[in-house]
FINURO-642573 format. One record per residue: residue number from 1; residue in three letters; x, y, z of N, C-alpha, C, O in turn. Coordinates in steps of 0.001 Angstrom, whole numbers, plus 524288, in hexadecimal, padded with zeros to 5 digits. Each point is the difference from the previous one (the first is absolute). Layout:
NUM; Ala; X; Y; Z; X; Y; Z; X; Y; Z; X; Y; Z
...
//
This chain:
1; Unk; 80338; 7FB5F; 80000; 7FCC8; 804A1; 80000; 80362; 804DC; 80000; 803E3; 80054; 802D0
2; Unk; 7FAA3; 8034D; 7FA1D; 802E5; 804E2; 7FFC3; 7FD2B; 8044F; 802EB; 7FBC8; 7FF36; 8022C
3; Unk; 80697; 80545; 7FDD4; 7FD8F; 8047C; 80291; 7FAE1; 8015A; 7FD46; 7FF86; 7FF9E; 7FB3B
4; Unk; 7FCBE; 801EF; 807DD; 7FB05; 80193; 7FDCB; 7FC35; 7FB84; 7FF56; 7FB5D; 800E1; 7FF12
5; Unk; 8068E; 7FA43; 80164; 7FC80; 7FB86; 7FF9E; 7FC84; 7FFE0; 804D6; 801AB; 80170; 80446
6; Unk; 7F996; 7FCDE; 7FB07; 7FC71; 7FF94; 8046C; 7FEF1; 7FA49; 80121; 80077; 7FC9F; 7FC9C
7; Unk; 7FE21; 8026E; 80826; 7FEC0; 7FAAE; 801AF; 7FA55; 80005; 801C4; 7FE67; 80362; 80305
8; Unk; 7FE9B; 7F8EA; 7FB24; 7FA99; 7FF87; 801C9; 7FFFC; 7FD92; 8056A; 8017B; 7FB7B; 800B5
9; Unk; 7FCD5; 80796; 80314; 7FFBC; 7FE2E; 80568; 7FA4A; 7FEEB; 8012A; 7FCAA; 80359; 7FF18
10; Unk; 80229; 7F7FD; 802EA; 7FA8D; 7FED0; 8014D; 7FDC4; 8041B; 803C5; 802BB; 801DC; 8037E
11; Unk; 7F860; 7FF7F; 7FBC4; 7FD71; 80404; 80336; 80043; 7FEAA; 805CC; 800AF; 80373; 80347
12; Unk; 7FEC6; 7F797; 7FDF4; 8002C; 7FE4F; 8057D; 80550; 8014E; 80270; 8003A; 801C6; 80477
13; Unk; 80402; 7FD5E; 7F8AD; 8053D; 80131; 801FD; 800A2; 805DA; 800D0; 80222; 801BF; 803F1
14; Unk; 7FBF6; 80146; 7F83B; 8006E; 805AD; 8005F; 7FD04; 80207; 804C8; 801EB; 80367; 802CE
15; Unk; 7F967; 7FA81; 7FE1C; 7FCD7; 80194; 8048B; 802D8; 7FEBE; 80516; 8000F; 8032A; 8039E
16; Unk; 8024F; 7F82C; 7FCA4; 802E4; 7FE82; 804B3; 804B1; 80393; 800D7; 8011D; 80190; 80469
17; Unk; 8019E; 7FFB7; 7F766; 80480; 80378; 8006C; 7FE4F; 80566; 801E1; 80271; 80241; 8037A
18; Unk; 7F970; 7FFC8; 7FA40; 7FE29; 8052D; 80189; 7FE29; 8001A; 805A9; 800E9; 803D3; 802C6
19; Unk; 7FC84; 7F801; 7FEF8; 7FE51; 7FFAE; 8057B; 804C3; 7FFE5; 80394; 8000B; 80298; 8040D
20; Unk; 803F7; 7FA6C; 7FA7C; 804C3; 7FFB5; 80329; 802C0; 80549; 80034; 8021F; 8017E; 8040D
21; Unk; 7FDD9; 80150; 7F79E; 802A0; 80512; 7FFC6; 7FD5B; 80403; 80388; 8027D; 803BF; 801B3
22; Unk; 7F881; 7FB7F; 7FF69; 7FD31; 803A2; 80375; 80104; 7FEE5; 805CA; 7FECB; 80341; 80354
23; Unk; 80363; 7F83E; 7FDDE; 80111; 7FEAA; 8057F; 80470; 8035A; 80219; 8034B; 801E7; 7FD0E
24; Unk; 7FCBB; 7FEC7; 80816; 8043E; 802EE; 80271; 8050B; 7FCD3; 7FFA4; 7FFE0; 7FB3F; 7FF47
25; Unk; 80477; 80764; 8013A; 80507; 7FD4F; 7FFE4; 8004C; 7FBF7; 8045C; 801EB; 7FBAB; 7FF2C
26; Unk; 7FC35; 805B8; 8056F; 80013; 7FC55; 80470; 7FD0F; 7FAFD; 7FEA8; 801DD; 7FBB8; 80127
27; Unk; 7F9AA; 804C7; 7FC79; 7FCE2; 7FB69; 7FE8E; 802CB; 7FCCC; 7FBDB; 80021; 7FB34; 80051
28; Unk; 8021E; 80769; 7FBC7; 802CA; 7FD23; 7FBE8; 8049D; 7FD04; 80236; 800FA; 7FB90; 7FE6B
29; Unk; 801E7; 806CB; 8053B; 80477; 7FD59; 80260; 7FE1F; 7FB5D; 80334; 80261; 7FBD3; 7FFDB
30; Unk; 7F95B; 804E1; 8030D; 7FDF3; 7FBB2; 80331; 7FE73; 7FB65; 7FC8B; 800FD; 7FB82; 8016A
31; Unk; 7FC9D; 80584; 7FA1A; 7FE5C; 7FBD6; 7FC74; 80488; 7FDAF; 7FCE8; 7FF77; 7FBC3; 7FDCA
32; Unk; 804EA; 806E4; 80202; 8045E; 7FE4B; 7FCBE; 802FA; 7FB5E; 80247; 8029D; 7FD2B; 7FD20
33; Unk; 7FD09; 80209; 807F3; 80314; 7FBE8; 80285; 7FC7C; 7FB89; 801B7; 7FC1D; 800CE; 802B7
34; Unk; 80547; 7FA96; 7FBB4; 7FD08; 7FB56; 80161; 8035E; 7FCC8; 803B1; 80460; 7FE89; 7FEA4
35; Unk; 7F99B; 80057; 8060C; 80308; 7FCE1; 803B6; 7FFF0; 7FA4F; 7FE4A; 7FBDC; 7FDB4; 7FF27
36; Unk; 808B1; 8001D; 8005F; 80098; 7FA85; 7FEA8; 802B4; 7FD4E; 80486; 80426; 801B7; 801BA
37; Unk; 7F990; 7FA23; 8002E; 80257; 7FD19; 80451; 80530; 7FDA9; 7FE31; 80046; 7FD5F; 7FBFB
38; Unk; 803CA; 803A2; 8070C; 8051D; 7FDD6; 7FED7; 8018E; 7FC72; 80484; 80193; 801E0; 80424
39; Unk; 7FDFE; 7F8F9; 7FB13; 80140; 7FC5B; 80433; 8056A; 8010D; 8023D; 8039E; 80153; 7FD20
40; Unk; 7FCEB; 7FE19; 807DA; 804CE; 800C7; 80302; 80139; 805CD; 80093; 800ED; 801C9; 8045F
41; Unk; 7FF1C; 80136; 7F766; 80133; 80595; 8005A; 7FC04; 802DD; 80362; 80166; 8039F; 802D7
42; Unk; 7F9A6; 7FAC8; 7FCE0; 7FBE4; 80296; 802F5; 7FF77; 7FDEB; 80593; 7FCC3; 801F3; 802F8
43; Unk; 80653; 7FA2B; 7FE7E; 7FF75; 7FD8A; 80525; 80246; 8033D; 8046D; 7FEB6; 7FF01; 80486
44; Unk; 8048E; 804C3; 7FA68; 80266; 80348; 8040C; 7FFB7; 805AE; 7FE42; 8005A; 8011C; 7FB56
45; Unk; 7FF05; 80283; 8085D; 7FFAA; 8057D; 7FE7F; 80509; 80211; 7FD8B; 7FFD2; 80389; 7FCBF
46; Unk; 804A5; 7FA4D; 804C7; 804F8; 80191; 7FD9B; 80427; 7FBEC; 80150; 7FF56; 7FCD2; 8038B
47; Unk; 804D7; 80358; 7F999; 80496; 7FCB8; 80107; 804C4; 80368; 7FEFF; 7FFE4; 8037C; 7FCB0
48; Unk; 8043A; 7FB7D; 8062A; 804D6; 802E4; 7FF00; 8048A; 7FC25; 7FFE7; 7FFF2; 7FBF9; 802A1
49; Unk; 803EB; 80561; 7FA4B; 8048F; 7FCAA; 7FF4C; 804DE; 8035F; 8007B; 80003; 80497; 7FE8E
50; Unk; 80414; 7F911; 8037B; 804E6; 802E2; 8009B; 802F1; 8009F; 7FAD5; 802DD; 803C9; 7FF3A
51; Unk; 7FC64; 7F880; 7FD51; 802BC; 8004D; 7FAFC; 7FC4A; 7FE98; 7FB95; 7FBFD; 7FD7C; 800D8
52; Unk; 8055F; 80424; 7FA81; 7FCFD; 7FE9D; 7FB64; 8003D; 7FA1A; 7FF17; 7FC37; 7FDA9; 7FE2D
53; Unk; 80828; 80000; 80314; 80094; 7FA50; 7FF63; 7FC27; 7FD14; 80381; 7FDA8; 7FC26; 7FE54
54; Unk; 801AA; 805AD; 80694; 7FC29; 7FD87; 8037F; 7FA82; 80070; 7FDB2; 7FCFC; 7FC42; 80017
55; Unk; 801C4; 80861; 7FDD8; 7FADF; 800D5; 7FD94; 7FF40; 7FC57; 7FB60; 7FBE1; 7FD93; 7FF7F
56; Unk; 80806; 801FE; 7FD21; 7FF93; 7FC9E; 7FB6A; 7FF5B; 7FA43; 8018C; 7FCEC; 7FD27; 7FDA6
57; Unk; 805FF; 80132; 8064D; 7FF7D; 7FA94; 801D2; 7FA9D; 7FF00; 8024B; 7FDB2; 7FBDE; 7FF26
58; Unk; 8004B; 807FE; 803CD; 7FABB; 7FF6C; 8023D; 7FBF8; 7FF73; 7FB9E; 7FC8F; 7FCA6; 80040
59; Unk; 803E2; 8069E; 7FBCC; 7FC62; 7FFB4; 7FB95; 80046; 7FAAA; 7FD64; 7FBFC; 7FD9C; 7FEDD
60; Unk; 808B2; 80092; 80037; 800D6; 7FAFF; 7FD67; 7FD8A; 7FB84; 8031A; 7FDAC; 7FC75; 7FDBB
61; Unk; 802DA; 803B8; 8076E; 7FE22; 7FBC1; 80350; 7FA32; 8005A; 8014C; 7FD96; 7FC07; 8013C
62; Unk; 80020; 808A4; 7FE82; 7FAB5; 800A4; 80207; 7FBCB; 80194; 7FC1A; 7FB62; 7FF1E; 80101
63; Unk; 8060F; 80327; 7FAA5; 7FC0B; 8020C; 7FC6D; 7FF23; 7FC78; 7FB4F; 803B4; 7FDBE; 7FDEC
64; Unk; 7F759; 801C7; 80064; 7FEF6; 7FCF2; 7FB4A; 8026F; 802B4; 7FB3E; 80024; 804CD; 7FFBB
65; Unk; 801B9; 7F82C; 7FC9E; 802C8; 80238; 7FB82; 7FC9B; 8039D; 7FCBF; 80203; 803A5; 7FD96
66; Unk; 7F8D6; 7FB6D; 8024A; 7FC98; 8032A; 7FCAF; 7FF96; 805AE; 801DB; 7FE15; 80351; 7FD18
67; Unk; 803A9; 7FDDA; 807A2; 7FFF3; 80569; 801CF; 80458; 8032B; 7FD6D; 7FFCE; 804CE; 80003
68; Unk; 80414; 7F898; 7FDCE; 80411; 802BE; 7FD1A; 8049F; 801DF; 8032D; 802E3; 8036D; 7FE40
69; Unk; 7FDE3; 7FA6B; 8065F; 8046C; 801A3; 80345; 8049B; 7FC49; 7FF98; 803C4; 80088; 802F1
70; Unk; 7FC06; 7FBC2; 7F986; 80442; 7FC41; 7FF67; 80488; 80275; 7FD19; 7FF54; 803C4; 7FD17
71; Unk; 8054D; 7FA12; 803BB; 80497; 801E0; 7FD1D; 7FFB1; 7FE33; 7FA64; 7FDCB; 7FBE7; 7FECD
72; Unk; 8046D; 80732; 7FDD8; 7FFD0; 7FEB3; 7FA5F; 80551; 7FE06; 7FE54; 800C2; 7FEAD; 7FB71
//
């Protein structure tokens, strides 16, 4: 597509976009984040480690690989 080309946007999508644009910034930010349960990570309010190596080892031993904290 080049400059000046138009895209047919379904009316329903346009209505949803316009409704979202009328919301306050606070409301848009609140709706922008979806809480996803993260096993093990959500089990404690915080964790601290003395070294990055300790943190990496903890991740390797405790977190499921699908969370993306494994070494590459």
